[in-house]
Residue, then its C-alpha position, 0 to 999 in steps of 0.5 A: m509492523r505487527r504492532y501497528f496492525r493490531l492497533s489498527d484492527i479496531d474490531r479485533d477480528s484479525y483483519l483490516n477492512f478498508n477504513e482500518f487499513q487507512v489507519y494502519y497505513k498512516r501509522l506505518r508510513p506517516n511521512t508518505v504522500f498518503a498520510r500527509r495529504s487528503m487523498p481521493r478514495r480511488l487512490w486509497m482503493i488502489a493501495f488497499r487492493a495491492y495488499d488485499k491479494d485474495q480480493d475479499g475486502y479484508c487484509s489479513w496479517d499474512e497479506v500485509w506481511k507478504r506485501a511488505m516482503i515484496s516491497k523489501r525485495r524491490t529495493s536493493k542496497s548498493k554502497g549504503k544507498t537504497r535504490a527502488r526498482s522501476v515500476t513495470p506493468s507486471t508490478v502494477t496493482v490488480g484491476m488496472d492497466y499500466a496506462e491507467y496507473s500512470r495517469v493516476v500517479k501523474k494526477m496525484f503529483t500535479e494536484 
């Protein structure tokens, strides 16, 4: 994960801007919907805001690492199977309410 971060940091300033974040995410998770399909900029911004906790327009390694640990805690292992927890209004990204998040996700899978 750290290696992907360094490879994606094109300008070598130890932060990922929005474009570098897209490169990072596609390298880190090549089999996700974001990486396989051409996603609207709005959906990329939602993902970027989830990582950019201080909302300064850049993702530091600490922010990326903390987000990865949050994602890891949201999954639990039971009998060898990984089960993701359900999304609640408190786990939705900053800047949008749960109803808007639901509409965006529905639209993403119906296109």
